[in-house]
N, CA, C and O atoms as a Tinker XYZ file with bonds, in Angstrom:
   452  protein
     1  N    204.440000  155.886000  -42.926000    73     2
     2  CA   205.740000  155.399000  -43.310000    64     1     3
     3  C    206.208000  154.276000  -42.377000    63     2     4     5
     4  O    206.886000  153.340000  -42.800000    81     3
     5  N    205.839000  154.389000  -41.123000    73     3     6
     6  CA   206.217000  153.367000  -40.148000    64     5     7
     7  C    205.686000  152.001000  -40.559000    63     6     8     9
     8  O    206.381000  150.995000  -40.410000    81     7
     9  N    204.450000  151.958000  -41.079000    73     7    10
    10  CA   203.836000  150.688000  -41.445000    64     9    11
    11  C    204.606000  149.999000  -42.564000    63    10    12    13
    12  O    204.722000  148.773000  -42.582000    81    11
    13  N    205.127000  150.780000  -43.487000    73    11    14
    14  CA   205.887000  150.208000  -44.601000    64    13    15
    15  C    207.165000  149.573000  -44.084000    63    14    16    17
    16  O    207.494000  148.450000  -44.466000    81    15
    17  N    207.893000  150.271000  -43.221000    73    15    18
    18  CA   209.113000  149.713000  -42.658000    64    17    19
    19  C    208.829000  148.487000  -41.799000    63    18    20    21
    20  O    209.601000  147.528000  -41.796000    81    19
    21  N    207.729000  148.526000  -41.080000    73    19    22
    22  CA   207.335000  147.372000  -40.283000    64    21    23
    23  C    207.059000  146.170000  -41.181000    63    22    24    25
    24  O    207.490000  145.057000  -40.876000    81    23
    25  N    206.350000  146.384000  -42.278000    73    23    26
    26  CA   206.060000  145.296000  -43.208000    64    25    27
    27  C    207.342000  144.743000  -43.820000    63    26    28    29
    28  O    207.489000  143.528000  -43.947000    81    27
    29  N    208.268000  145.614000  -44.199000    73    27    30
    30  CA   209.539000  145.143000  -44.758000    64    29    31
    31  C    210.348000  144.361000  -43.729000    63    30    32    33
    32  O    210.997000  143.373000  -44.073000    81    31
    33  N    210.314000  144.791000  -42.480000    73    31    34
    34  CA   211.010000  144.081000  -41.421000    64    33    35
    35  C    210.395000  142.696000  -41.201000    63    34    36    37
    36  O    211.114000  141.719000  -40.986000    81    35
    37  N    209.083000  142.620000  -41.255000    73    35    38
    38  CA   208.407000  141.329000  -41.093000    64    37    39
    39  C    208.778000  140.384000  -42.227000    63    38    40    41
    40  O    209.028000  139.201000  -41.996000    81    39
    41  N    208.814000  140.904000  -43.455000    73    39    42
    42  CA   209.216000  140.074000  -44.598000    64    41    43
    43  C    210.641000  139.580000  -44.404000    63    42    44    45
    44  O    210.918000  138.396000  -44.601000    81    43
    45  N    211.544000  140.467000  -44.021000    73    43    46
    46  CA   212.939000  140.076000  -43.816000    64    45    47
    47  C    213.066000  139.007000  -42.735000    63    46    48    49
    48  O    213.770000  138.016000  -42.930000    81    47
    49  N    212.405000  139.191000  -41.614000    73    47    50
    50  CA   212.482000  138.221000  -40.527000    64    49    51
    51  C    211.868000  136.880000  -40.938000    63    50    52    53
    52  O    212.354000  135.823000  -40.535000    81    51
    53  N    210.811000  136.924000  -41.732000    73    51    54
    54  CA   210.196000  135.686000  -42.203000    64    53    55
    55  C    211.147000  134.930000  -43.133000    63    54    56    57
    56  O    211.289000  133.712000  -43.025000    81    55
    57  N    211.787000  135.647000  -44.033000    73    55    58
    58  CA   212.737000  135.009000  -44.951000    64    57    59
    59  C    213.898000  134.408000  -44.179000    63    58    60    61
    60  O    214.386000  133.337000  -44.541000    81    59
    61  N    214.345000  135.065000  -43.135000    73    59    62
    62  CA   215.440000  134.518000  -42.337000    64    61    63
    63  C    215.076000  133.178000  -41.706000    63    62    64    65
    64  O    215.946000  132.332000  -41.499000    81    63
    65  N    213.803000  132.983000  -41.402000    73    63    66
    66  CA   213.401000  131.720000  -40.776000    64    65    67
    67  C    213.266000  130.582000  -41.784000    63    66    68    69
    68  O    213.297000  129.412000  -41.402000    81    67
    69  N    213.118000  130.909000  -43.057000    73    67    70
    70  CA   212.925000  129.870000  -44.075000    64    69    71
    71  C    213.980000  129.950000  -45.175000    63    70    72    73
    72  O    213.735000  129.506000  -46.296000    81    71
    73  N    215.143000  130.507000  -44.870000    73    71    74
    74  CA   216.142000  130.716000  -45.913000    64    73    75
    75  C    216.598000  129.441000  -46.605000    63    74    76    77
    76  O    216.910000  129.508000  -47.794000    81    75
    77  N    216.661000  128.275000  -45.949000    73    75    78
    78  CA   217.041000  127.078000  -46.709000    64    77    79
    79  C    216.036000  126.752000  -47.825000    63    78    80    81
    80  O    216.438000  126.356000  -48.919000    81    79
    81  N    214.754000  126.912000  -47.558000    73    79    82
    82  CA   213.744000  126.658000  -48.593000    64    81    83
    83  C    213.835000  127.695000  -49.708000    63    82    84    85
    84  O    213.661000  127.361000  -50.880000    81    83
    85  N    214.104000  128.944000  -49.352000    73    83    86
    86  CA   214.273000  129.986000  -50.368000    64    85    87
    87  C    215.493000  129.675000  -51.233000    63    86    88    89
    88  O    215.447000  129.840000  -52.452000    81    87
    89  N    216.564000  129.233000  -50.620000    73    87    90
    90  CA   217.772000  128.876000  -51.367000    64    89    91
    91  C    217.511000  127.690000  -52.300000    63    90    92    93
    92  O    217.942000  127.704000  -53.453000    81    91
    93  N    216.813000  126.672000  -51.808000    73    91    94
    94  CA   216.483000  125.521000  -52.655000    64    93    95
    95  C    215.602000  125.938000  -53.833000    63    94    96    97
    96  O    215.812000  125.493000  -54.962000    81    95
    97  N    214.631000  126.780000  -53.567000    73    95    98
    98  CA   213.780000  127.264000  -54.650000    64    97    99
    99  C    214.569000  128.048000  -55.681000    63    98   100   101
   100  O    214.335000  127.909000  -56.881000    81    99
   101  N    215.497000  128.865000  -55.225000    73    99   102
   102  CA   216.332000  129.636000  -56.146000    64   101   103
   103  C    217.208000  128.726000  -56.991000    63   102   104   105
   104  O    217.410000  128.986000  -58.177000    81   103
   105  N    217.727000  127.667000  -56.396000    73   103   106
   106  CA   218.557000  126.728000  -57.158000    64   105   107
   107  C    217.734000  125.958000  -58.186000    63   106   108   109
   108  O    218.207000  125.721000  -59.298000    81   107
   109  N    216.519000  125.566000  -57.836000    73   107   110
   110  CA   215.641000  124.884000  -58.792000    64   109   111
   111  C    215.298000  125.825000  -59.941000    63   110   112   113
   112  O    215.312000  125.418000  -61.103000    81   111
   113  N    214.987000  127.091000  -59.622000    73   111   114
   114  CA   214.679000  128.066000  -60.666000    64   113   115
   115  C    215.886000  128.271000  -61.581000    63   114   116   117
   116  O    215.741000  128.338000  -62.802000    81   115
   117  N    217.068000  128.370000  -60.992000    73   115   118
   118  CA   218.283000  128.548000  -61.787000    64   117   119
   119  C    218.517000  127.353000  -62.709000    63   118   120   121
   120  O    218.905000  127.529000  -63.864000    81   119
   121  N    218.285000  126.146000  -62.211000    73   119   122
   122  CA   218.435000  124.954000  -63.048000    64   121   123
   123  C    217.427000  124.965000  -64.194000    63   122   124   125
   124  O    217.775000  124.607000  -65.320000    81   123
   125  N    216.188000  125.368000  -63.928000    73   123   126
   126  CA   215.189000  125.468000  -64.998000    64   125   127
   127  C    215.605000  126.482000  -66.053000    63   126   128   129
   128  O    215.461000  126.233000  -67.250000    81   127
   129  N    216.116000  127.615000  -65.614000    73   127   130
   130  CA   216.535000  128.649000  -66.557000    64   129   131
   131  C    217.716000  128.181000  -67.406000    63   130   132   133
   132  O    217.741000  128.412000  -68.614000    81   131
   133  N    218.680000  127.533000  -66.788000    73   131   134
   134  CA   219.833000  127.027000  -67.543000    64   133   135
   135  C    219.374000  125.989000  -68.554000    63   134   136   137
   136  O    219.820000  126.009000  -69.701000    81   135
   137  N    218.499000  125.090000  -68.153000    73   135   138
   138  CA   217.981000  124.075000  -69.067000    64   137   139
   139  C    217.240000  124.708000  -70.239000    63   138   140   141
   140  O    217.429000  124.300000  -71.385000    81   139
   141  N    216.410000  125.690000  -69.965000    73   139   142
   142  CA   215.642000  126.341000  -71.021000    64   141   143
   143  C    216.538000  127.170000  -71.939000    63   142   144   145
   144  O    216.328000  127.195000  -73.151000    81   143
   145  N    217.529000  127.843000  -71.373000    73   143   146
   146  CA   218.412000  128.669000  -72.193000    64   145   147
   147  C    219.340000  127.840000  -73.073000    63   146   148   149
   148  O    219.752000  128.301000  -74.138000    81   147
   149  N    219.669000  126.649000  -72.654000    73   147   150
   150  CA   220.571000  125.795000  -73.435000    64   149   151
   151  C    219.866000  125.049000  -74.556000    63   150   152   153
   152  O    220.507000  124.620000  -75.515000    81   151
   153  N    218.562000  124.891000  -74.446000    73   151   154
   154  CA   217.818000  124.170000  -75.481000    64   153   155
   155  C    217.524000  125.106000  -76.647000    63   154   156   157
   156  O    217.141000  126.259000  -76.451000    81   155
   157  N    217.705000  124.601000  -77.849000    73   155   158
   158  CA   217.465000  125.411000  -79.041000    64   157   159
   159  C    215.991000  125.470000  -79.377000    63   158   160   161
   160  O    215.247000  124.517000  -79.144000    81   159
   161  N    215.582000  126.588000  -79.922000    73   159   162
   162  CA   214.219000  126.729000  -80.418000    64   161   163
   163  C    213.155000  126.852000  -79.345000    63   162   164   165
   164  O    211.981000  126.589000  -79.609000    81   163
   165  N    213.536000  127.241000  -78.152000    73   163   166
   166  CA   212.557000  127.379000  -77.074000    64   165   167
   167  C    211.662000  128.574000  -77.389000    63   166   168   169
   168  O    212.152000  129.647000  -77.742000    81   167
   169  N    210.360000  128.387000  -77.261000    73   167   170
   170  CA   209.384000  129.435000  -77.562000    64   169   171
   171  C    209.119000  130.270000  -76.315000    63   170   172   173
   172  O    208.144000  130.038000  -75.599000    81   171
   173  N    209.997000  131.248000  -76.058000    73   171   174
   174  CA   209.866000  132.075000  -74.872000    64   173   175
   175  C    208.617000  132.924000  -74.907000    63   174   176   177
   176  O    207.953000  133.094000  -73.885000    81   175
   177  N    208.285000  133.465000  -76.079000    73   175   178
   178  CA   207.116000  134.348000  -76.182000    64   177   179
   179  C    205.829000  133.571000  -75.901000    63   178   180   181
   180  O    204.991000  134.019000  -75.119000    81   179
   181  N    205.675000  132.425000  -76.529000    73   179   182
   182  CA   204.490000  131.599000  -76.284000    64   181   183
   183  C    204.448000  131.075000  -74.854000    63   182   184   185
   184  O    203.377000  130.966000  -74.258000    81   183
   185  N    205.603000  130.754000  -74.312000    73   183   186
   186  CA   205.667000  130.292000  -72.933000    64   185   187
   187  C    205.301000  131.379000  -71.944000    63   186   188   189
   188  O    204.718000  131.102000  -70.896000    81   187
   189  N    205.649000  132.637000  -72.280000    73   187   190
   190  CA   205.329000  133.743000  -71.376000    64   189   191
   191  C    203.823000  133.951000  -71.283000    63   190   192   193
   192  O    203.293000  134.211000  -70.203000    81   191
   193  N    203.137000  133.837000  -72.411000    73   191   194
   194  CA   201.686000  134.023000  -72.387000    64   193   195
   195  C    201.022000  132.992000  -71.476000    63   194   196   197
   196  O    200.136000  133.322000  -70.687000    81   195
   197  N    201.455000  131.763000  -71.594000    73   195   198
   198  CA   200.902000  130.703000  -70.751000    64   197   199
   199  C    201.277000  130.920000  -69.281000    63   198   200   201
   200  O    200.439000  130.762000  -68.394000    81   199
   201  N    202.521000  131.276000  -69.033000    73   199   202
   202  CA   202.990000  131.481000  -67.659000    64   201   203
   203  C    202.321000  132.695000  -67.018000    63   202   204   205
   204  O    202.044000  132.689000  -65.819000    81   203
   205  N    202.060000  133.735000  -67.811000    73   203   206
   206  CA   201.396000  134.921000  -67.273000    64   205   207
   207  C    199.986000  134.589000  -66.811000    63   206   208   209
   208  O    199.531000  135.089000  -65.782000    81   207
   209  N    199.295000  133.747000  -67.570000    73   207   210
   210  CA   197.966000  133.301000  -67.142000    64   209   211
   211  C    198.026000  132.549000  -65.825000    63   210   212   213
   212  O    197.185000  132.747000  -64.948000    81   211
   213  N    199.020000  131.688000  -65.689000    73   211   214
   214  CA   199.189000  130.951000  -64.436000    64   213   215
   215  C    199.518000  131.903000  -63.289000    63   214   216   217
   216  O    199.022000  131.726000  -62.176000    81   215
   217  N    200.345000  132.904000  -63.551000    73   215   218
   218  CA   200.721000  133.855000  -62.504000    64   217   219
   219  C    199.528000  134.683000  -62.039000    63   218   220   221
   220  O    199.373000  134.938000  -60.845000    81   219
   221  N    198.691000  135.100000  -62.978000    73   219   222
   222  CA   197.490000  135.858000  -62.602000    64   221   223
   223  C    196.557000  134.992000  -61.764000    63   222   224   225
   224  O    195.989000  135.456000  -60.775000    81   223
   225  N    196.402000  133.732000  -62.163000    73   223   226
   226  CA   195.548000  132.815000  -61.401000    64   225   227
   227  C    196.093000  132.613000  -59.985000    63   226   228   229
   228  O    195.322000  132.595000  -59.026000    81   227
   229  N    197.394000  132.463000  -59.848000    73   227   230
   230  CA   197.999000  132.291000  -58.528000    64   229   231
   231  C    197.832000  133.563000  -57.698000    63   230   232   233
   232  O    197.561000  133.484000  -56.500000    81   231
   233  N    197.989000  134.722000  -58.314000    73   231   234
   234  CA   197.808000  135.982000  -57.596000    64   233   235
   235  C    196.392000  136.152000  -57.081000    63   234   236   237
   236  O    196.192000  136.558000  -55.937000    81   235
   237  N    195.412000  135.847000  -57.912000    73   235   238
   238  CA   194.008000  135.939000  -57.491000    64   237   239
   239  C    193.723000  134.935000  -56.383000    63   238   240   241
   240  O    193.054000  135.257000  -55.401000    81   239
   241  N    194.232000  133.725000  -56.544000    73   239   242
   242  CA   194.047000  132.715000  -55.499000    64   241   243
   243  C    194.702000  133.165000  -54.194000    63   242   244   245
   244  O    194.174000  132.914000  -53.111000    81   243
   245  N    195.849000  133.830000  -54.302000    73   243   246
   246  CA   196.518000  134.334000  -53.108000    64   245   247
   247  C    195.693000  135.378000  -52.378000    63   246   248   249
   248  O    195.631000  135.372000  -51.148000    81   247
   249  N    195.052000  136.281000  -53.128000    73   247   250
   250  CA   194.199000  137.296000  -52.494000    64   249   251
   251  C    193.052000  136.637000  -51.742000    63   250   252   253
   252  O    192.674000  137.090000  -50.662000    81   251
   253  N    192.507000  135.585000  -52.299000    73   251   254
   254  CA   191.370000  134.917000  -51.667000    64   253   255
   255  C    191.803000  133.981000  -50.533000    63   254   256   257
   256  O    191.069000  133.808000  -49.560000    81   255
   257  N    192.979000  133.384000  -50.653000    73   255   258
   258  CA   193.430000  132.384000  -49.693000    64   257   259
   259  C    194.132000  132.989000  -48.470000    63   258   260   261
   260  O    193.939000  132.515000  -47.351000    81   259
   261  N    194.936000  134.022000  -48.677000    73   259   262
   262  CA   195.781000  134.533000  -47.593000    64   261   263
   263  C    195.033000  134.978000  -46.340000    63   262   264   265
   264  O    195.456000  134.623000  -45.240000    81   263
   265  N    193.941000  135.739000  -46.451000    73   263   266
   266  CA   193.274000  136.136000  -45.196000    64   265   267
   267  C    192.814000  134.936000  -44.365000    63   266   268   269
   268  O    192.960000  134.943000  -43.142000    81   267
   269  N    192.275000  133.934000  -44.995000    73   267   270
   270  CA   191.859000  132.743000  -44.258000    64   269   271
   271  C    193.032000  131.977000  -43.681000    63   270   272   273
   272  O    192.925000  131.382000  -42.608000    81   271
   273  N    194.154000  131.990000  -44.389000    73   271   274
   274  CA   195.351000  131.294000  -43.906000    64   273   275
   275  C    195.922000  131.964000  -42.660000    63   274   276   277
   276  O    196.606000  131.319000  -41.865000    81   275
   277  N    195.648000  133.234000  -42.489000    73   275   278
   278  CA   196.118000  133.955000  -41.309000    64   277   279
   279  C    195.016000  134.116000  -40.259000    63   278   280   281
   280  O    195.130000  134.916000  -39.331000    81   279
   281  N    193.951000  133.337000  -40.432000    73   279   282
   282  CA   192.791000  133.351000  -39.517000    64   281   283
   283  C    192.144000  134.727000  -39.434000    63   282   284   285
   284  O    191.761000  135.202000  -38.365000    81   283
   285  N    192.039000  135.341000  -40.595000    73   283   286
   286  CA   191.390000  136.629000  -40.724000    64   285   287
   287  C    190.349000  136.487000  -41.828000    63   286   288   289
   288  O    189.985000  135.370000  -42.196000    81   287
   289  N    189.874000  137.593000  -42.350000    73   287   290
   290  CA   188.954000  137.563000  -43.486000    64   289   291
   291  C    189.067000  138.881000  -44.238000    63   290   292   293
   292  O    189.607000  139.864000  -43.730000    81   291
   293  N    188.551000  138.878000  -45.447000    73   291   294
   294  CA   188.568000  140.106000  -46.233000    64   293   295
   295  C    187.723000  141.192000  -45.567000    63   294   296   297
   296  O    188.004000  142.379000  -45.731000    81   295
   297  N    186.711000  140.806000  -44.833000    73   295   298
   298  CA   185.855000  141.762000  -44.149000    64   297   299
   299  C    186.545000  142.512000  -43.019000    63   298   300   301
   300  O    186.101000  143.595000  -42.637000    81   299
   301  N    187.607000  141.964000  -42.486000    73   299   302
   302  CA   188.324000  142.607000  -41.397000    64   301   303
   303  C    189.394000  143.582000  -41.884000    63   302   304   305
   304  O    190.065000  144.226000  -41.077000    81   303
   305  N    189.549000  143.688000  -43.171000    73   303   306
   306  CA   190.585000  144.560000  -43.722000    64   305   307
   307  C    190.004000  145.951000  -43.955000    63   306   308   309
   308  O    189.337000  146.195000  -44.960000    81   307
   309  N    190.261000  146.850000  -43.028000    73   307   310
   310  CA   189.681000  148.185000  -43.101000    64   309   311
   311  C    190.722000  149.259000  -43.387000    63   310   312   313
   312  O    190.369000  150.357000  -43.818000    81   311
   313  N    191.976000  148.968000  -43.160000    73   311   314
   314  CA   193.038000  149.960000  -43.283000    64   313   315
   315  C    193.744000  149.763000  -44.620000    63   314   316   317
   316  O    193.901000  148.629000  -45.072000    81   315
   317  N    194.172000  150.852000  -45.260000    73   315   318
   318  CA   194.778000  150.734000  -46.584000    64   317   319
   319  C    196.055000  149.901000  -46.559000    63   318   320   321
   320  O    196.395000  149.256000  -47.551000    81   319
   321  N    196.762000  149.911000  -45.434000    73   319   322
   322  CA   197.996000  149.132000  -45.337000    64   321   323
   323  C    197.690000  147.637000  -45.380000    63   322   324   325
   324  O    198.467000  146.856000  -45.929000    81   323
   325  N    196.555000  147.242000  -44.800000    73   323   326
   326  CA   196.151000  145.835000  -44.867000    64   325   327
   327  C    195.987000  145.404000  -46.327000    63   326   328   329
   328  O    196.484000  144.356000  -46.738000    81   327
   329  N    195.290000  146.222000  -47.092000    73   327   330
   330  CA   195.064000  145.907000  -48.507000    64   329   331
   331  C    196.369000  145.949000  -49.299000    63   330   332   333
   332  O    196.600000  145.106000  -50.166000    81   331
   333  N    197.213000  146.920000  -49.003000    73   331   334
   334  CA   198.495000  147.013000  -49.705000    64   333   335
   335  C    199.355000  145.781000  -49.425000    63   334   336   337
   336  O    199.983000  145.239000  -50.334000    81   335
   337  N    199.381000  145.343000  -48.173000    73   335   338
   338  CA   200.147000  144.142000  -47.825000    64   337   339
   339  C    199.575000  142.900000  -48.491000    63   338   340   341
   340  O    200.320000  142.082000  -49.029000    81   339
   341  N    198.253000  142.756000  -48.456000    73   339   342
   342  CA   197.627000  141.590000  -49.085000    64   341   343
   343  C    197.934000  141.553000  -50.575000    63   342   344   345
   344  O    198.326000  140.513000  -51.105000    81   343
   345  N    197.759000  142.675000  -51.247000    73   343   346
   346  CA   198.013000  142.715000  -52.688000    64   345   347
   347  C    199.489000  142.508000  -53.012000    63   346   348   349
   348  O    199.820000  141.870000  -54.011000    81   347
   349  N    200.375000  143.040000  -52.178000    73   347   350
   350  CA   201.806000  142.857000  -52.410000    64   349   351
   351  C    202.217000  141.399000  -52.215000    63   350   352   353
   352  O    203.005000  140.867000  -52.997000    81   351
   353  N    201.694000  140.759000  -51.191000    73   351   354
   354  CA   202.035000  139.350000  -50.947000    64   353   355
   355  C    201.468000  138.476000  -52.065000    63   354   356   357
   356  O    202.149000  137.575000  -52.554000    81   355
   357  N    200.233000  138.736000  -52.468000    73   355   358
   358  CA   199.636000  137.970000  -53.564000    64   357   359
   359  C    200.394000  138.206000  -54.864000    63   358   360   361
   360  O    200.581000  137.276000  -55.648000    81   359
   361  N    200.833000  139.443000  -55.100000    73   359   362
   362  CA   201.639000  139.732000  -56.289000    64   361   363
   363  C    202.983000  139.002000  -56.218000    63   362   364   365
   364  O    203.504000  138.554000  -57.239000    81   363
   365  N    203.531000  138.888000  -55.027000    73   363   366
   366  CA   204.767000  138.125000  -54.857000    64   365   367
   367  C    204.574000  136.655000  -55.185000    63   366   368   369
   368  O    205.424000  136.045000  -55.833000    81   367
   369  N    203.457000  136.080000  -54.740000    73   367   370
   370  CA   203.140000  134.694000  -55.110000    64   369   371
   371  C    203.022000  134.560000  -56.620000    63   370   372   373
   372  O    203.528000  133.608000  -57.215000    81   371
   373  N    202.344000  135.531000  -57.233000    73   371   374
   374  CA   202.193000  135.513000  -58.690000    64   373   375
   375  C    203.536000  135.635000  -59.396000    63   374   376   377
   376  O    203.767000  134.968000  -60.404000    81   375
   377  N    204.420000  136.477000  -58.880000    73   375   378
   378  CA   205.747000  136.636000  -59.488000    64   377   379
   379  C    206.572000  135.356000  -59.387000    63   378   380   381
   380  O    207.268000  134.982000  -60.331000    81   379
   381  N    206.493000  134.699000  -58.253000    73   379   382
   382  CA   207.204000  133.424000  -58.100000    64   381   383
   383  C    206.614000  132.379000  -59.049000    63   382   384   385
   384  O    207.354000  131.609000  -59.661000    81   383
   385  N    205.298000  132.352000  -59.172000    73   383   386
   386  CA   204.665000  131.427000  -60.111000    64   385   387
   387  C    205.110000  131.723000  -61.535000    63   386   388   389
   388  O    205.385000  130.797000  -62.298000    81   387
   389  N    205.185000  132.990000  -61.904000    73   387   390
   390  CA   205.647000  133.371000  -63.238000    64   389   391
   391  C    207.086000  132.942000  -63.455000    63   390   392   393
   392  O    207.427000  132.426000  -64.520000    81   391
   393  N    207.933000  133.150000  -62.455000    73   391   394
   394  CA   209.346000  132.804000  -62.581000    64   393   395
   395  C    209.547000  131.310000  -62.812000    63   394   396   397
   396  O    210.446000  130.916000  -63.555000    81   395
   397  N    208.731000  130.484000  -62.193000    73   395   398
   398  CA   208.872000  129.037000  -62.379000    64   397   399
   399  C    208.109000  128.548000  -63.610000    63   398   400   401
   400  O    208.569000  127.645000  -64.309000    81   399
   401  N    206.960000  129.135000  -63.869000    73   399   402
   402  CA   206.138000  128.648000  -64.984000    64   401   403
   403  C    206.695000  129.049000  -66.340000    63   402   404   405
   404  O    206.513000  128.314000  -67.310000    81   403
   405  N    207.368000  130.191000  -66.441000    73   403   406
   406  CA   207.836000  130.647000  -67.746000    64   405   407
   407  C    208.837000  129.682000  -68.377000    63   406   408   409
   408  O    208.631000  129.282000  -69.523000    81   407
   409  N    209.915000  129.286000  -67.689000    73   407   410
   410  CA   210.814000  128.328000  -68.350000    64   409   411
   411  C    210.147000  126.973000  -68.576000    63   410   412   413
   412  O    210.416000  126.316000  -69.582000    81   411
   413  N    209.284000  126.551000  -67.659000    73   411   414
   414  CA   208.589000  125.271000  -67.860000    64   413   415
   415  C    207.664000  125.328000  -69.063000    63   414   416   417
   416  O    207.639000  124.399000  -69.870000    81   415
   417  N    206.900000  126.409000  -69.192000    73   415   418
   418  CA   205.990000  126.551000  -70.327000    64   417   419
   419  C    206.774000  126.687000  -71.626000    63   418   420   421
   420  O    206.370000  126.139000  -72.652000    81   419
   421  N    207.878000  127.403000  -71.594000    73   419   422
   422  CA   208.686000  127.564000  -72.807000    64   421   423
   423  C    209.302000  126.221000  -73.227000    63   422   424   425
   424  O    209.423000  125.939000  -74.419000    81   423
   425  N    209.683000  125.411000  -72.263000    73   423   426
   426  CA   210.264000  124.109000  -72.585000    64   425   427
   427  C    209.227000  123.131000  -73.143000    63   426   428   429
   428  O    209.565000  122.278000  -73.964000    81   427
   429  N    207.993000  123.244000  -72.716000    73   427   430
   430  CA   206.992000  122.286000  -73.146000    64   429   431
   431  C    206.318000  122.651000  -74.470000    63   430   432   433
   432  O    205.593000  121.839000  -75.045000    81   431
   433  N    206.556000  123.858000  -74.944000    73   431   434
   434  CA   205.969000  124.263000  -76.221000    64   433   435
   435  C    206.795000  123.704000  -77.362000    63   434   436   437
   436  O    207.991000  123.456000  -77.211000    81   435
   437  N    206.163000  123.509000  -78.488000    73   435   438
   438  CA   206.843000  122.949000  -79.661000    64   437   439
   439  C    207.930000  123.907000  -80.135000    63   438   440   441
   440  O    207.679000  125.105000  -80.270000    81   439
   441  N    209.124000  123.401000  -80.386000    73   439   442
   442  CA   210.220000  124.268000  -80.843000    64   441   443
   443  C    209.895000  124.934000  -82.175000    63   442   444   445
   444  O    209.258000  124.342000  -83.046000    81   443
   445  N    210.350000  126.187000  -82.313000    73   443   446
   446  CA   210.174000  126.916000  -83.567000    64   445   447
   447  C    211.207000  126.466000  -84.569000    63   446   448   449
   448  O    212.330000  126.117000  -84.204000    81   447
   449  N    210.830000  126.474000  -85.837000    73   447   450
   450  CA   211.787000  126.094000  -86.905000    64   449   451
   451  C    212.030000  127.240000  -87.818000    63   450   452
   452  O    212.799000  127.117000  -88.771000    81   451
């Protein structure tokens, strides 16, 4: 249980150091959502399928990229918490990719009539 709280504390402290970028990203996402919601005939369902593919690709890339980015490797991950953290962070990257790609993909698809 200690490891989980430690991981959450690390995430919180990391966000505190980059909060202006997180705020800017949230504002860009909000602007995309408002733009997509105001446009008529946006194909949300078709856009979700495309965005989900992008999110899965980003998540897989995150699993492969993150250990090297932290000067580690997949071979050094022996503890279940290491794997849980890696998968959670990669899933977070995928979720952020989905959040941005969905309104963009929905906006770029041909409007339904």
